[in-house]
Structure formats: C-alpha cells, structure tokens
OpenMM code with the backbone's topology and positions (N, CA, C; nanometers):
from openmm import Vec3, app, unit

residues = "MET THR PRO GLU GLU VAL PHE ARG ARG LEU VAL ASP SER VAL ALA ALA GLY ARG TYR ALA GLY LEU ALA GLU LEU TYR ALA GLU GLN THR ASP VAL ARG HIS PRO MET HIS PRO GLU ARG PRO GLU PRO LEU ARG SER ARG ASP GLU LEU ARG ALA HIS PHE GLY GLY GLY GLU ASP ALA GLN GLU ASP PRO VAL VAL ARG PHE GLU ALA VAL ASP VAL VAL VAL HIS ARG THR GLU ASP PRO GLU VAL ILE VAL GLY GLU PHE ALA TYR LEU GLY THR VAL ALA GLY SER ASP GLU SER PHE ARG VAL PRO CYS VAL PHE VAL LEU ARG VAL ARG ASP GLY GLU ILE VAL GLU SER ARG ASP TYR VAL ASP HIS ALA ALA MET ALA LYS ALA ARG GLU ARG ILE GLY GLU ILE THR ARG GLU PRO GLU GLY SER GLY ALA ALA SER".split()
positions = [
    Vec3(-0.2078, -0.6637, 0.6706),
    Vec3(-0.2019, -0.7053, 0.5163),
    Vec3(-0.1351, -0.8816, 0.4815),
    Vec3(-0.2638, -0.9571, 0.4189),
    Vec3(-0.1559, -0.9968, 0.3433),
    Vec3(-0.0917, -0.9460, 0.1573),
    Vec3(0.0233, -1.1121, 0.1594),
    Vec3(0.0822, -0.9978, -0.0120),
    Vec3(0.0338, -1.0154, -0.0649),
    Vec3(-0.1074, -1.0695, -0.1193),
    Vec3(-0.1934, -1.0694, -0.2412),
    Vec3(-0.2973, -0.9324, -0.1815),
    Vec3(-0.2915, -0.8529, -0.0529),
    Vec3(-0.3799, -0.7982, -0.0949),
    Vec3(-0.2961, -0.6987, -0.0907),
    Vec3(-0.1017, -0.6712, -0.0204),
    Vec3(-0.0799, -0.5359, -0.0301),
    Vec3(-0.1067, -0.5131, -0.2409),
    Vec3(-0.0319, -0.6421, -0.2687),
    Vec3(-0.0336, -0.6421, -0.4506),
    Vec3(-0.1318, -0.5401, -0.4898),
    Vec3(-0.2845, -0.5893, -0.4529),
    Vec3(-0.3758, -0.5755, -0.4999),
    Vec3(-0.4375, -0.4094, -0.4763),
    Vec3(-0.4025, -0.3802, -0.3837),
    Vec3(-0.4172, -0.2476, -0.3314),
    Vec3(-0.2786, -0.1633, -0.4282),
    Vec3(-0.2032, -0.2015, -0.4169),
    Vec3(-0.0663, -0.1106, -0.5135),
    Vec3(-0.1300, -0.0936, -0.6592),
    Vec3(-0.1578, -0.2698, -0.7500),
    Vec3(-0.1828, -0.1838, -0.9242),
    Vec3(-0.3291, -0.1238, -0.8679),
    Vec3(-0.4172, -0.1062, -0.8165),
    Vec3(-0.5201, -0.0897, -0.8520),
    Vec3(-0.4948, 0.0888, -0.7605),
    Vec3(-0.4223, 0.1116, -0.6978),
    Vec3(-0.4133, 0.2554, -0.6495),
    Vec3(-0.3242, 0.3044, -0.7966),
    Vec3(-0.2331, 0.2226, -0.8215),
    Vec3(-0.1755, 0.3320, -0.8953),
    Vec3(-0.2782, 0.3198, -1.0503),
    Vec3(-0.4011, 0.2334, -1.0572),
    Vec3(-0.4452, 0.2617, -1.2012),
    Vec3(-0.5628, 0.3727, -1.1405),
    Vec3(-0.5764, 0.4262, -1.0537),
    Vec3(-0.6679, 0.5308, -0.9839),
    Vec3(-0.6255, 0.6695, -0.9539),
    Vec3(-0.4787, 0.6445, -0.9666),
    Vec3(-0.3849, 0.7987, -0.9676),
    Vec3(-0.4019, 0.8076, -0.7920),
    Vec3(-0.4433, 0.6913, -0.7499),
    Vec3(-0.4456, 0.7087, -0.6288),
    Vec3(-0.2931, 0.6852, -0.4919),
    Vec3(-0.2190, 0.8039, -0.5359),
    Vec3(-0.0941, 0.7848, -0.5050),
    Vec3(-0.0251, 0.8775, -0.3444),
    Vec3(-0.0785, 0.9252, -0.2687),
    Vec3(-0.0728, 0.9277, -0.1197),
    Vec3(-0.1030, 0.8167, -0.0532),
    Vec3(0.0091, 0.7843, -0.0085),
    Vec3(0.0133, 0.6596, 0.0883),
    Vec3(0.0702, 0.5142, 0.0054),
    Vec3(0.0835, 0.5823, -0.1406),
    Vec3(0.1507, 0.4402, -0.1600),
    Vec3(0.3080, 0.4174, -0.1181),
    Vec3(0.3579, 0.4870, -0.0748),
    Vec3(0.5220, 0.4501, -0.0128),
    Vec3(0.5087, 0.3585, 0.0395),
    Vec3(0.4004, 0.3939, 0.1484),
    Vec3(0.4045, 0.3468, 0.2705),
    Vec3(0.3526, 0.2003, 0.2959),
    Vec3(0.3483, 0.1062, 0.1703),
    Vec3(0.2816, -0.0076, 0.1443),
    Vec3(0.4329, -0.0832, 0.1443),
    Vec3(0.5540, 0.0001, 0.1172),
    Vec3(0.7092, -0.0842, 0.1774),
    Vec3(0.7756, -0.0286, 0.2448),
    Vec3(0.8525, -0.1659, 0.2910),
    Vec3(0.8796, -0.0853, 0.4332),
    Vec3(1.0233, -0.0229, 0.3839),
    Vec3(1.0750, 0.0523, 0.4582),
    Vec3(1.1318, 0.1987, 0.5462),
    Vec3(1.2402, 0.1483, 0.4251),
    Vec3(1.3501, 0.0298, 0.4019),
    Vec3(1.4325, -0.0318, 0.3542),
    Vec3(1.3723, -0.1005, 0.2531),
    Vec3(1.3970, -0.1358, 0.1367),
    Vec3(1.3560, -0.1969, 0.0473),
    Vec3(1.4454, -0.2422, -0.1246),
    Vec3(1.3540, -0.3008, -0.1520),
    Vec3(1.4861, -0.3147, -0.3086),
    Vec3(1.3494, -0.3213, -0.4398),
    Vec3(1.2931, -0.2513, -0.4766),
    Vec3(1.2056, -0.1842, -0.6433),
    Vec3(1.3113, -0.2266, -0.7747),
    Vec3(1.2884, -0.2877, -0.8143),
    Vec3(1.3479, -0.2764, -0.9369),
    Vec3(1.2688, -0.3176, -1.1142),
    Vec3(1.2621, -0.2460, -1.1856),
    Vec3(1.1840, -0.2489, -1.3145),
    Vec3(1.2686, -0.2288, -1.4458),
    Vec3(1.3424, -0.3675, -1.4146),
    Vec3(1.3986, -0.4190, -1.5027),
    Vec3(1.3627, -0.4589, -1.6645),
    Vec3(1.2264, -0.4196, -1.7220),
    Vec3(1.2230, -0.3923, -1.8544),
    Vec3(1.2227, -0.2409, -1.8920),
    Vec3(1.2814, -0.1444, -1.7853),
    Vec3(1.2160, 0.0152, -1.8168),
    Vec3(1.3230, 0.0181, -1.9462),
    Vec3(1.2711, 0.0945, -2.0363),
    Vec3(1.4475, 0.1152, -2.1843),
    Vec3(1.5311, 0.1909, -2.0855),
    Vec3(1.4618, 0.2680, -1.9667),
    Vec3(1.6088, 0.3788, -1.9372),
    Vec3(1.7252, 0.3065, -1.8403),
    Vec3(1.6942, 0.1668, -1.7837),
    Vec3(1.7164, 0.1385, -1.6791),
    Vec3(1.7452, 0.1828, -1.5859),
    Vec3(1.6212, 0.2332, -1.4663),
    Vec3(1.6679, 0.2854, -1.3812),
    Vec3(1.7460, 0.1970, -1.2856),
    Vec3(1.8293, 0.2863, -1.1640),
    Vec3(1.8519, 0.2629, -1.0606),
    Vec3(1.7599, 0.1909, -0.9257),
    Vec3(1.7762, 0.0960, -0.9171),
    Vec3(1.6885, 0.0543, -0.8184),
    Vec3(1.6319, 0.1277, -0.6983),
    Vec3(1.4843, 0.1581, -0.6739),
    Vec3(1.4817, 0.1912, -0.5256),
    Vec3(1.4506, 0.0992, -0.4255),
    Vec3(1.6074, 0.1986, -0.3063),
    Vec3(1.6168, 0.0735, -0.1889),
    Vec3(1.4686, 0.1623, -0.0613),
    Vec3(1.4801, 0.2979, -0.1058),
    Vec3(1.3845, 0.2894, 0.0636),
    Vec3(1.2802, 0.3821, 0.0075),
    Vec3(1.1855, 0.4298, 0.1187),
    Vec3(1.0513, 0.4589, 0.1268),
    Vec3(1.0481, 0.5931, 0.0429),
    Vec3(1.1767, 0.7139, 0.1242),
    Vec3(1.1759, 0.8106, 0.1074),
    Vec3(1.2023, 0.7851, -0.0602),
    Vec3(1.2683, 0.7141, -0.1164),
    Vec3(1.2690, 0.6991, -0.2542),
    Vec3(1.1247, 0.6502, -0.3617),
    Vec3(1.0800, 0.5797, -0.2443),
    Vec3(0.9334, 0.5411, -0.3221),
    Vec3(0.8619, 0.6504, -0.3775),
    Vec3(0.8351, 0.7421, -0.2434),
    Vec3(0.7945, 0.8535, -0.2040),
    Vec3(0.7930, 0.9310, -0.3068),
    Vec3(0.8970, 0.9754, -0.3872),
    Vec3(1.0069, 1.0554, -0.5237),
    Vec3(0.9375, 0.9824, -0.6562),
    Vec3(0.9328, 0.8539, -0.6188),
    Vec3(0.9032, 0.7934, -0.7594),
    Vec3(0.7335, 0.8018, -0.8224),
    Vec3(0.6326, 0.7494, -0.6788),
    Vec3(0.4938, 0.8406, -0.7002),
    Vec3(0.4576, 0.9714, -0.6462),
    Vec3(0.5013, 1.0483, -0.7436),
    Vec3(0.4969, 1.2329, -0.7277),
    Vec3(0.5177, 1.2941, -0.6018),
    Vec3(0.5963, 1.2280, -0.5447),
    Vec3(0.6058, 1.3343, -0.3539),
    Vec3(0.4306, 1.3102, -0.2774),
    Vec3(0.4289, 1.1954, -0.3283),
    Vec3(0.3249, 1.0857, -0.2092),
    Vec3(0.1750, 1.2293, -0.2024),
    Vec3(0.1804, 1.2850, -0.3509),
    Vec3(0.0680, 1.3627, -0.3714),
    Vec3(-0.0225, 1.2614, -0.4437),
    Vec3(-0.1504, 1.2800, -0.4633),
    Vec3(-0.2718, 1.1840, -0.5707),
    Vec3(-0.2083, 1.1979, -0.7000),
    Vec3(-0.1962, 1.1977, -0.8269),
    Vec3(-0.2390, 1.2331, -0.9279),
    Vec3(-0.3228, 1.3179, -0.9912),
    Vec3(-0.2822, 1.3404, -1.0574),
    Vec3(-0.3924, 1.4802, -1.1347),
    Vec3(-0.4122, 1.3901, -1.1980),
    Vec3(-0.5274, 1.4143, -1.2088),
    Vec3(-0.6257, 1.3410, -1.3932),
    Vec3(-0.5485, 1.3746, -1.4899),
    Vec3(-0.5180, 1.2091, -1.5460),
    Vec3(-0.4398, 1.2400, -1.6650),
    Vec3(-0.5088, 1.2469, -1.7379),
    Vec3(-0.4941, 1.3348, -1.8724),
    Vec3(-0.6634, 1.4118, -1.9637),
    Vec3(-0.6055, 1.2863, -2.0732),
    Vec3(-0.4785, 1.2445, -2.0837),
    Vec3(-0.4873, 1.1435, -2.2085),
    Vec3(-0.4775, 0.9672, -2.1919),
    Vec3(-0.5330, 0.9175, -2.0759),
    Vec3(-0.5439, 0.7961, -2.0361),
    Vec3(-0.6590, 0.7487, -1.9451),
    Vec3(-0.7029, 0.6911, -1.9226),
    Vec3(-0.7710, 0.6471, -1.7983),
    Vec3(-0.7723, 0.4714, -1.8097),
    Vec3(-0.7329, 0.4251, -1.7069),
    Vec3(-0.6869, 0.2514, -1.6565),
    Vec3(-0.7492, 0.2167, -1.6026),
    Vec3(-0.7045, 0.0488, -1.5806),
    Vec3(-0.7605, -0.0480, -1.4599),
    Vec3(-0.7284, -0.1356, -1.5131),
    Vec3(-0.6857, -0.2137, -1.3285),
    Vec3(-0.5730, -0.3567, -1.2956),
    Vec3(-0.7098, -0.4336, -1.3556),
    Vec3(-0.7063, -0.5105, -1.5102),
    Vec3(-0.8113, -0.6544, -1.5149),
    Vec3(-0.7092, -0.7950, -1.5372),
    Vec3(-0.7271, -0.8601, -1.5633),
    Vec3(-0.7790, -0.9987, -1.5701),
    Vec3(-0.5726, -1.0586, -1.4797),
    Vec3(-0.6359, -1.0068, -1.3038),
    Vec3(-0.5506, -0.9861, -1.2201),
    Vec3(-0.5333, -1.1532, -1.1551),
    Vec3(-0.4332, -1.1820, -1.1749),
    Vec3(-0.3994, -1.3573, -1.1717),
    Vec3(-0.2748, -1.2762, -1.0669),
    Vec3(-0.3547, -1.3609, -0.9357),
    Vec3(-0.2119, -1.3838, -0.8224),
    Vec3(-0.0951, -1.5702, -0.7888),
    Vec3(-0.0083, -1.5322, -0.8208),
    Vec3(0.0447, -1.7264, -0.8000),
    Vec3(0.1348, -1.7103, -0.6678),
    Vec3(0.0325, -1.8196, -0.5939),
    Vec3(0.1630, -1.8150, -0.4293),
    Vec3(0.2810, -1.8876, -0.4800),
    Vec3(0.3651, -1.9123, -0.4009),
    Vec3(0.4450, -1.9593, -0.4165),
    Vec3(0.5032, -2.0510, -0.2822),
    Vec3(0.6323, -2.1523, -0.2974),
    Vec3(0.6188, -2.2206, -0.1782),
    Vec3(0.6683, -2.1122, -0.0471),
    Vec3(0.7459, -2.0207, -0.0705),
    Vec3(0.7826, -1.9116, 0.0031),
    Vec3(0.6517, -1.8148, -0.0014),
    Vec3(0.5871, -1.8379, 0.1350),
    Vec3(0.4874, -1.7750, 0.2172),
    Vec3(0.4632, -1.5464, 0.2140),
    Vec3(0.6065, -1.5605, 0.1529),
    Vec3(0.6646, -1.4273, 0.1673),
    Vec3(0.6356, -1.3218, -0.0128),
    Vec3(0.6553, -1.4092, -0.0625),
    Vec3(0.6807, -1.4340, -0.2049),
    Vec3(0.5833, -1.4331, -0.2845),
    Vec3(0.4781, -1.3603, -0.4262),
    Vec3(0.3884, -1.4335, -0.4841),
    Vec3(0.4262, -1.3138, -0.6188),
    Vec3(0.3702, -1.3834, -0.7149),
    Vec3(0.3834, -1.3626, -0.8427),
    Vec3(0.2352, -1.2987, -0.8800),
    Vec3(0.2198, -1.1427, -0.9598),
    Vec3(0.1329, -1.1028, -0.9422),
    Vec3(0.1013, -1.0360, -1.1204),
    Vec3(0.0328, -1.1440, -1.2035),
    Vec3(0.0017, -1.1165, -1.3433),
    Vec3(-0.1356, -1.0190, -1.3826),
    Vec3(-0.0945, -0.9499, -1.4428),
    Vec3(-0.2287, -0.8572, -1.4678),
    Vec3(-0.1399, -0.7575, -1.6020),
    Vec3(-0.3416, -0.6988, -1.6669),
    Vec3(-0.3076, -0.6106, -1.7343),
    Vec3(-0.2982, -0.4418, -1.7157),
    Vec3(-0.3091, -0.3818, -1.7453),
    Vec3(-0.3735, -0.2480, -1.7266),
    Vec3(-0.4374, -0.2384, -1.8596),
    Vec3(-0.5519, -0.1744, -1.8945),
    Vec3(-0.6378, -0.2251, -1.9906),
    Vec3(-0.7030, -0.0182, -1.9645),
    Vec3(-0.7221, 0.0577, -2.0673),
    Vec3(-0.7306, 0.1822, -2.0952),
    Vec3(-0.7843, 0.1942, -2.1989),
    Vec3(-0.8339, 0.3443, -2.2272),
    Vec3(-0.8383, 0.4488, -2.3242),
    Vec3(-0.7585, 0.5604, -2.3488),
    Vec3(-0.7689, 0.6200, -2.4544),
    Vec3(-0.7245, 0.7400, -2.4857),
    Vec3(-0.8263, 0.8434, -2.5443),
    Vec3(-0.7865, 0.9342, -2.3464),
    Vec3(-0.9054, 1.0378, -2.3849),
    Vec3(-0.9455, 1.1352, -2.5520),
    Vec3(-1.0892, 1.1341, -2.5182),
    Vec3(-1.1078, 1.1805, -2.6397),
    Vec3(-1.1134, 1.0680, -2.7937),
    Vec3(-1.0897, 0.9795, -2.7666),
    Vec3(-1.0835, 0.8740, -2.9071),
    Vec3(-1.1756, 0.7159, -2.8605),
    Vec3(-1.1889, 0.7206, -2.9674),
    Vec3(-1.2138, 0.5209, -2.8796),
    Vec3(-1.0739, 0.4518, -2.9266),
    Vec3(-0.9383, 0.5062, -2.9479),
    Vec3(-0.8547, 0.4360, -2.8707),
    Vec3(-0.7987, 0.3089, -2.7775),
    Vec3(-0.8082, 0.2263, -2.7128),
    Vec3(-0.7460, 0.1774, -2.6166),
    Vec3(-0.6816, 0.1063, -2.6516),
    Vec3(-0.6078, 0.0371, -2.4967),
    Vec3(-0.4489, 0.0068, -2.5150),
    Vec3(-0.4940, -0.0696, -2.4063),
    Vec3(-0.3718, -0.1981, -2.3771),
    Vec3(-0.3653, -0.2866, -2.3092),
    Vec3(-0.2130, -0.2811, -2.2639),
    Vec3(-0.1196, -0.2921, -2.1630),
    Vec3(-0.0019, -0.2847, -2.0823),
    Vec3(0.0102, -0.3528, -2.0184),
    Vec3(0.0903, -0.5162, -2.0676),
    Vec3(0.0891, -0.6104, -1.9815),
    Vec3(0.1783, -0.6112, -1.8488),
    Vec3(0.1522, -0.6934, -1.7542),
    Vec3(0.2357, -0.6574, -1.6572),
    Vec3(0.2947, -0.7488, -1.5252),
    Vec3(0.3635, -0.7970, -1.5257),
    Vec3(0.4604, -0.9164, -1.4104),
    Vec3(0.5117, -0.8856, -1.3106),
    Vec3(0.4294, -0.8188, -1.1024),
    Vec3(0.4840, -0.8278, -1.0483),
    Vec3(0.5265, -0.9536, -0.9481),
    Vec3(0.6456, -0.9237, -0.9536),
    Vec3(0.7329, -1.0501, -0.8560),
    Vec3(0.7624, -0.9392, -0.6925),
    Vec3(0.6587, -0.9857, -0.5798),
    Vec3(0.7077, -0.9404, -0.4653),
    Vec3(0.6952, -1.0122, -0.3860),
    Vec3(0.8250, -0.9774, -0.2789),
    Vec3(0.7637, -1.0295, -0.1613),
    Vec3(0.7597, -0.9356, -0.0245),
    Vec3(0.6382, -0.9738, 0.0859),
    Vec3(0.5506, -0.9482, 0.1529),
    Vec3(0.6380, -0.9853, 0.2753),
    Vec3(0.6826, -0.8943, 0.3539),
    Vec3(0.7166, -0.8984, 0.5058),
    Vec3(0.6349, -0.8619, 0.6254),
    Vec3(0.5803, -0.8329, 0.7196),
    Vec3(0.4504, -0.8068, 0.7893),
    Vec3(0.3881, -0.7142, 0.7178),
    Vec3(0.3268, -0.7457, 0.5899),
    Vec3(0.2118, -0.6044, 0.5607),
    Vec3(0.3051, -0.4886, 0.4546),
    Vec3(0.4667, -0.5273, 0.4327),
    Vec3(0.5321, -0.4695, 0.3541),
    Vec3(0.6091, -0.5256, 0.2594),
    Vec3(0.6641, -0.4446, 0.1250),
    Vec3(0.6854, -0.4921, 0.0099),
    Vec3(0.7927, -0.4472, 0.0811),
    Vec3(0.8921, -0.5809, 0.0909),
    Vec3(1.0844, -0.5420, 0.1180),
    Vec3(1.1756, -0.5999, -0.0561),
    Vec3(1.0485, -0.6134, -0.1236),
    Vec3(1.1357, -0.6556, -0.1921),
    Vec3(1.0495, -0.6550, -0.4022),
    Vec3(1.0594, -0.5883, -0.5204),
    Vec3(0.9899, -0.6363, -0.6027),
    Vec3(1.0979, -0.6086, -0.7097),
    Vec3(0.9993, -0.6848, -0.8001),
    Vec3(1.0720, -0.6493, -0.9109),
    Vec3(0.8889, -0.6730, -1.0342),
    Vec3(0.9644, -0.5379, -1.0972),
    Vec3(0.7854, -0.4559, -1.1503),
    Vec3(0.8018, -0.4973, -1.3586),
    Vec3(0.7407, -0.5727, -1.3849),
    Vec3(0.8102, -0.6337, -1.5180),
    Vec3(0.6632, -0.5276, -1.5897),
    Vec3(0.6970, -0.4377, -1.6224),
    Vec3(0.5855, -0.3406, -1.7133),
    Vec3(0.6192, -0.3093, -1.8735),
    Vec3(0.5127, -0.2949, -1.9462),
    Vec3(0.5515, -0.2733, -2.1336),
    Vec3(0.5516, -0.1469, -2.1065),
    Vec3(0.7018, -0.1084, -2.1016),
    Vec3(0.6665, 0.0499, -2.0787),
    Vec3(0.6192, 0.1067, -2.2266),
    Vec3(0.6976, 0.0569, -2.3017),
    Vec3(0.6424, 0.1182, -2.3732),
    Vec3(0.5528, 0.1463, -2.4206),
    Vec3(0.4661, 0.0149, -2.4253),
    Vec3(0.3246, 0.0647, -2.4378),
    Vec3(0.2556, 0.1860, -2.3264),
    Vec3(0.2853, 0.1408, -2.2721),
    Vec3(0.2528, 0.2587, -2.1572),
    Vec3(0.2892, 0.3886, -2.2127),
    Vec3(0.3917, 0.4163, -2.2494),
    Vec3(0.4266, 0.5415, -2.3083),
    Vec3(0.3644, 0.5640, -2.4557),
    Vec3(0.3063, 0.5052, -2.5171),
    Vec3(0.2691, 0.5165, -2.6627),
    Vec3(0.1020, 0.5599, -2.6247),
    Vec3(0.0472, 0.4849, -2.5362),
    Vec3(-0.0877, 0.5522, -2.4635),
    Vec3(-0.0655, 0.7163, -2.3866),
    Vec3(0.0522, 0.7188, -2.3200),
    Vec3(0.0127, 0.8996, -2.3036),
    Vec3(0.0478, 0.9734, -2.3690),
    Vec3(0.1266, 0.9293, -2.4677),
    Vec3(0.0967, 0.9982, -2.6189),
    Vec3(0.2913, 1.0584, -2.5793),
    Vec3(0.3536, 0.9808, -2.5229),
    Vec3(0.4935, 1.0200, -2.4258),
    Vec3(0.5995, 0.8924, -2.4961),
    Vec3(0.5424, 0.8497, -2.6058),
    Vec3(0.6991, 0.7444, -2.5775),
    Vec3(0.7889, 0.8352, -2.6723),
    Vec3(0.7829, 0.8924, -2.7401),
    Vec3(0.9448, 0.9492, -2.7081),
    Vec3(1.0441, 1.0422, -2.6451),
    Vec3(0.9724, 1.0183, -2.4970),
    Vec3(1.0375, 1.0222, -2.4200),
    Vec3(1.1648, 0.8932, -2.3568),
    Vec3(1.0860, 0.7884, -2.3965),
    Vec3(1.1746, 0.6399, -2.3932),
    Vec3(1.2578, 0.5846, -2.5255),
    Vec3(1.2359, 0.6150, -2.6222),
    Vec3(1.3671, 0.5636, -2.7451),
    Vec3(1.4224, 0.7575, -2.7756),
    Vec3(1.3812, 0.8101, -2.7634),
    Vec3(1.5263, 0.8877, -2.7790),
    Vec3(1.6640, 0.8953, -2.7026),
    Vec3(1.7945, 0.9111, -2.7770),
    Vec3(1.9280, 0.8465, -2.7327),
    Vec3(1.9143, 0.9206, -2.6371),
    Vec3(2.0024, 0.9173, -2.4897),
    Vec3(2.0707, 0.9858, -2.4227),
    Vec3(2.1403, 1.1222, -2.4645),
    Vec3(2.1121, 1.2166, -2.3713),
    Vec3(2.1818, 1.3115, -2.3987),
    Vec3(2.3186, 1.2558, -2.3871),
    Vec3(2.4337, 1.3368, -2.5037),
    Vec3(2.5928, 1.3308, -2.5145),
    Vec3(2.6244, 1.1536, -2.4967),
    Vec3(2.4892, 1.0426, -2.5025),
    Vec3(2.5619, 0.8880, -2.6472),
    Vec3(2.6347, 0.9215, -2.7025),
    Vec3(2.6314, 1.0332, -2.7800),
    Vec3(2.7188, 0.9687, -2.9111),
    Vec3(2.7077, 0.9475, -3.1067),
    Vec3(2.5165, 0.9584, -3.0724),
    Vec3(2.4741, 0.8737, -3.1993),
    Vec3(2.4094, 0.9910, -3.2890),
    Vec3(2.4686, 1.0032, -3.3934),
    Vec3(2.4504, 1.0809, -3.4808),
    Vec3(2.3087, 1.1430, -3.5257),
    Vec3(2.2492, 1.1962, -3.5431),
    Vec3(2.1012, 1.3156, -3.5972),
    Vec3(2.1234, 1.2552, -3.6745),
] * unit.nanometer
topology = app.Topology()
chain = topology.addChain("A")
for resn in residues:
    res = topology.addResidue(resn, chain)
    for name in ("N", "CA", "C"):
        topology.addAtom(name, app.Element.getBySymbol(name[0]), res)
C-alpha cells in the first residue's frame, strides 16, 4: 500500500471501530507519538504495544455515546516519498441528542514498504473526551501530584 492508502485505512478504521488488524498497519518496530495528549504518554514502539493501544486487537464495541467519521481529508505529499501529512477531522454526533462535535487532527506518517514506521498524531484529545463524556479523565490532577482539592 502507498503511504496515502495506509493513512486512509488507519483513520477510516478507527472511526468505524475496526481495530482488529490495525496494529498490522505498523512495522514491528515503530515510533508512534501523541504530542498533544494531556497525559504525555510514552511513545508506542512496537506492534504489540500498538495492539494493546487499539484494545488488544479486537474490534471496538459500538460506542453508546458517539458515532463519528473522518471528513475533510487532505493528504500532503512531501519531498520524501515515505512521508505524508494527513489533515482531517473526526465529525460525529452524540447518541440520543442533536449534539455534534468536530475533532481536528493532523497525522505525520512515515510509511516504508506499506507499514507505518513513524507517526506523530496531533489530535484534540480534549474535544474527543468531551464528546465521549469522559472529559474528567483527562482534566483531573494525576494521583500524587500534591495538588490541593
């Protein structure tokens, strides 16, 4: 697959909850970072770590709160044929309401031989957490931080 095909499969599969097999889009040794995540997690460096990140390789259970899709997808090619920049947004609705949400994203991928070897995923995690009614999970103080209540 081309870098663009890998990118599109990744974002469409995440939106559809098709997590089984997502780790296979990545090289065995990789470097995936989420620089905008509020908890600043460690990089994911292997296919096994990505499999765990994607729920153990099982398709996601249908989310009772939100449904979303990737929209406004634009892929920018670079001078390096392995590297693309994908801009898009996850656009969705909150179940049981007319409330909609938009989560802007930019992924910078290096794809070699059809596998992601490096990725920087810039996602508005707060917007996604708010849509999923889980905003408290990313805005609370870490345990042991010494913050007064």
